[in-house]
N, C-alpha and C positions, 0 to 999 in steps of 0.2 A: 584906257583911262578907268582906275577905281572910282566910284560912286561913293559920295560924301557922307551920305545919310545914312543912321542907322536901323537897322532891324531887328527884327522879332529874335531874341537869341533863341528860343527854342524851335523855331522855324527854319534858324541857322544851323543848327545842329544835326536835322535830319538830313538823310540822304536825298540823292535825287531819283526821279522815279525809277524804279528796276526796269518797270519797261523802258523807260527813254534810253537808259545807260544799254540796252542790249541790242535797241535797234540801230542805237549808235554806231556799234562796231562794225555794222554792212558795209559800211563805206571802204575797210580794210581788208574784204576779201578777197584773194587773190586766185581761188580757183572757177573754171566756168560750168558748172556743174547749176541746175537749176539749185534753187535755196528749200529746205528743206525746214519752213517758220512754224517751230512748235513753241513760242512765244506765248503770246498775247491769245487769251481765250477768246475769239470772235465767231461766229459764223459767217463759211466763206460760200453762202448763197445768200440770195437776195432774198427780202421779205414774199413775204404769199402775196400774187396777184390781187386777191382782196384786198388787201393792205393797200399795196400800191394804187389801186384806182379809188378807194377812200382817200387819202393823203392827196390824190389828184385836185379829188371835187373838193375836199377843202381849204386847197389851196384855189381855189379859183370864188370861191366864198367871199362876197361882200364881209363878213364877219367872221371866215375863217383865221385870222390874225389877233381878234377880239382877246383879252385874256379872260381868263377860268375863274370860275370860286378857288378860293386860297387852298381847300382843302382838295381841288380834282373836277374837273369834269365830271358831274353828276350820274351818268347815262355810265360812264367806264369805273366808277367805284360800286355803283352797284350791281354790274356786270361781273366785278372781280369779285364781289365780294359772294357772288350767288354762284360762281365757280368755286372756290375757296371753301364755301359751307358741304357743298357737295364734295369734295377732296377729300375733305379733312373730317365731312361727315360733323360738322360743328354748327352754331350759330351765330355766321361774320354777319353782321350787317353793314350798311354803305358806311354809318356812323364811326364803324371801327376803321376805316382806310381814310390815309390821308398820300395821295401823289405827289409824289417825288421826281427831281431831272435825277433819275438812277437809282439803284441799291446804295451807291457809295454815300449819297447823300443823304439816303434812308439811315443809314448806320451811323451815320456825322450830325444829324440833328436828333434822333434819339439819343444818343449818346449826352449830346449836350444839355437834353431835358430831363437829364439825370443825375449828369456830376460836372464838377467841376475841379480847378485846382488842386491838388493835394488829396483827391477822391481814386478811388485803382478802382478796375474794374480784370477779373477776368479774364484771359486767352488763353484757349489751348492751341499747344505748340503740335506743328508749325504752324501759326497764324496766318492771318492774309496779310501782307503787309501793309497795303494802307489802313486798316484797322491801327495797328500800331503804329503806323507812321501819326495818325489824327489823333488819339490817345495821346502821344507824348507832345506835341505839337500845342493842346492845350494842358500843358500839366497835370493831365490823369497819368498815373504809375499804369503801368500793365505786368497785373502781375502771371508769371506764368504757371500753365500749370501740363507737367508732363505727364500726355499719354503714354498706356501697355506698350507692349511688344504688337499689337495692333493698332494701334495708334487710334484705338478708345481711348478716350478720357473716364476716370474714375468718381462718382461723385464725391465718396470717402475722401480722395485724394485733396476734390478741389475745395473740400468744408473746410481744410487745415491753412488753407489759402485764406477764409474768408476772416476779414478782422472789422473793424468799428467804422471804416473807410471804405470797404469793399462797398461798390453801388451795381453792380451787378456782371453777370456771370455771362460769356457771349459764345454761343455754339455756333460751326457753320457747318451746314449737312446740306448734300454731298457737301465732303470738303475743300477747301481752296486754299491749297496748292496741293492735298494728299489724296481728296477724292473718293476718301471715307463716307460712307453712309450710316448715319447714326441709329439705331435701333429704334421704335417707336417708345420699347418701354425704359432704354437707358435714359431717353431726355426726359421722358414722364419724372426720372429718380430726377433729373436738375431741377425741375418744375417744383419738385417739392420740396429741394434744399434751396432754394431761392425761396422761394414762400415762406418757407421755417426761421430766414434772417432776414426778412422784409425785404429783400433786394430785385431788380428784375432780370430773368434768364431774357437774353435776345440771341432770337434763333435768324441767323444769316441764309435764306431759303433760295439763294438766287437759282441753282441750278436743281431745282425740285424736280421738278419734269423731267431730268434726266437719272432720275435714282433707279431705273430699269424694274419699276416697280409699280405697280396700280391701287395698292392698297395704301390708305392715310398713312402719309410719311409721320402723325404723331395726331393725338387727339385732344389737342391744349388749343386750338381755336373757338371758342366758345365763351360767353359770358361771363363764367366763373374765374376762369383761367384768364383772359384778357383784363379784369381787372385786378385781379392776384399778383401781377405783372409779370405774363408773359409778351414778347414784343414778334413779331415776325416780320420781317423784310423779306422784299421782292423787287424781280428785275424782271424788266418785260425782254431787256437786249437778247440775252442767248434764246430763250423761250421762240421769240416772234420775228427774230435775225433785225431787230431796232437798235444795235447799238448805239448809232450816232445819233438817234431822237431821245436819247439821254430821260428815260422813262420808269419809275420804280415807285413801290409804295411800302407804306409803312402800317401793319393793321396792330394795333393794340388799343387799349382803354380809351374811352374819351377824354381821361382828364389829360393822360400823357397824349392826348392827339393836341388838347387845348395847348399844351405849353410848346406842342411842334410847330403847330401852326403861329406861335408869336417867334421864331428862329425863322421859318422858311419865309415870314412876310418881310424881314430882313434880306435874307440871302437871295431871293428870286423871286419874291410876290406868289409866285406858282408856277407849279411847275412846264415848262412849252406847249403850250396848244396842241401841235403838229404833232407832237409825241403821245400826247395822249388818246389823241381823234385814231392816230396808227393803234396803239392799243388797246383800243375799244372794238375794230374792227377784226384783229388778229383771236380777241376772246370771242366776238361772238358771230365771225364769218370762215374763220381759218383752221377748224379743230382738225380736220380730215388733214392739212399739210402739215400741222405741230406734232399731230401721230409719226405721219411718216418722216420728219425730221428728226425725230426722237427716238424710230426704230433706226434709223440711218446712225447715230451716234451710237446706238449700243454696239451696232456689227464691227462698230471701227473699234471699241473699247476691246469687243471680245479678239479680233483681229493683233490689237496692239498685245492683250496679254500673251495672244498665242506665238508671239515673235520674242519677246520678253523672257518667255518661259526657257531659252535658252541659252540664256545671260548673254546676249552678244558683245563679246569686246569686254567680258568683265560687268556689265555695266545689269545693276539686280531691280529689279521692279517690285518697290514696297508694298505699293497698294495703289489700287487703281479705282475710278468712277469718275460719275459727271461729266466734265472733260476734259480729267487730270488723271495723269501718273507721275506719280513720286518715286525716284529713281536713286541710289545709289551708285556716287561710280568707284571704279577699282582700284585707285590711287592714293595708298595711303599717304599721310604726308601733306600730301598737296593739295594746291588752294583751290577749291572749287570753281572760284575766279576765274582761275588760270586753267582749270580742266575746260570750263566752258568757252571760254575765250578759243582756244583752241579746237573748240566743237566747229564753230562758228566761221574760222579761219583757214583750217584746214580739210575740213570735212564738209561745209556748206548746210551745217546743220545749229539751229538757233533755237536755244532754250533758256530759263529763268535760273540763276542759280538758287541753290536753296537758303546763301544766307540771306537772300530778301524777305524768307519766310521765319527765321531762326536768329536768336541772338548770336551766335555762334557755328564757328563752319561746321556743319557736323558730313560731309560729303556727299550731300545730297543733289538735286537737281528737279526743277518741275519739266514737265512733260504736256503741253497739251494737244492730245493726241488728237483732236476732232477737227481741228486745222486742216487735215491732209487728207486727201483721199486714198482708201480703200487700197489699191495699189502701191501707196508708197510705203508700206512699213516694209515689206522685203527691203526695199531698198535703206530704210532707217537701219535694220541688223546690219546691212554690210558697213554702210559709214558708222554705227557705234562698234563696230568688230573692227574696223581700219584702228579707229581710234583708239582702240583698248592695247594694242600693238604698237603706238608709233606715237608715244608721249611729246608733245611739243616740248620747245628749250624757252620759251618767252619768263621773263625775270619773275618772280616771285609776286604775287596780289598783282600784278599791272593788269588787270581787265581793262578799264578803258582812266586814259589819261583824259583830266577835265584844263 
């Protein structure tokens, strides 16, 4: 039965979640091999024992389910500000931090504080699909910035996109889906560009712990740059293996945070207390555990790059970093959604098509290499090799019928 009510046209025009569509294919698998799940980037290991113990204690506490301050638990904001000040060699204070229900909410709140219908935000290709979706559903036009062959964006090319309607430039580093890590100097150039035009520079740094570098990602987390419009977005989901706890953060100016808290008060009141308690425990009690997990991901990246260096089945690794590899398939003229469908249905390998991250099909897909054990990469090469020589016969464009 069709629903008789009318819905928001902007929302209706957007695609369903690409992650949901990908996992919707699993019921059609015919093979009996174990699935190589390279789709959604989520830690496959549990949170640190110290975090689990603290969460259990909070759950037993008589006030463990109380509201917290709108901007977040003071002890979490203070601990996170201190960690960022040290890691970025900056001057971050608790007042710069607003805790959110994940980094997606951090982005949505920050953009909603900056822009409205008819405004524009510059996104670097390939973009993270939820960023593009949120802009469009709120009547904000995305302006797409083509990167260079190395997938690094150019400030000069970005400047040519800036009009009086642009409210922000968004950079994701390490990239999702590309994995590309932006050099500190390049980020500083974008900050100077944004400052010249009186717009914000938003940095999504969800995967900052997995850069493979202990030097500061940039030097922009200080009073001067935050007041001039630098906004840094963070997630504790990957870093602390807490995706279901939904906890992230916005780091920005006091005035930005004031506007964000108006929005946060309406949509969530505050981020879930239990997630904030878990994040605090992870930051203050699990430093060695975090370092070991980051090192394990670095080993997986090296193994994935080694396997892909031989271009199994003609599949080419274009970039890699953080949790992700950005891969070009070898089938010229064939819809990527069909290639991805055949990978899961015929070769038991689940990835996300590049059409989720681009305005058109460029023959690419995203691999979340952090999802699997190191020993599985050899098997991945075998499956890609088989896929490269056995093109499926599905009808064009038939990724998933709705």
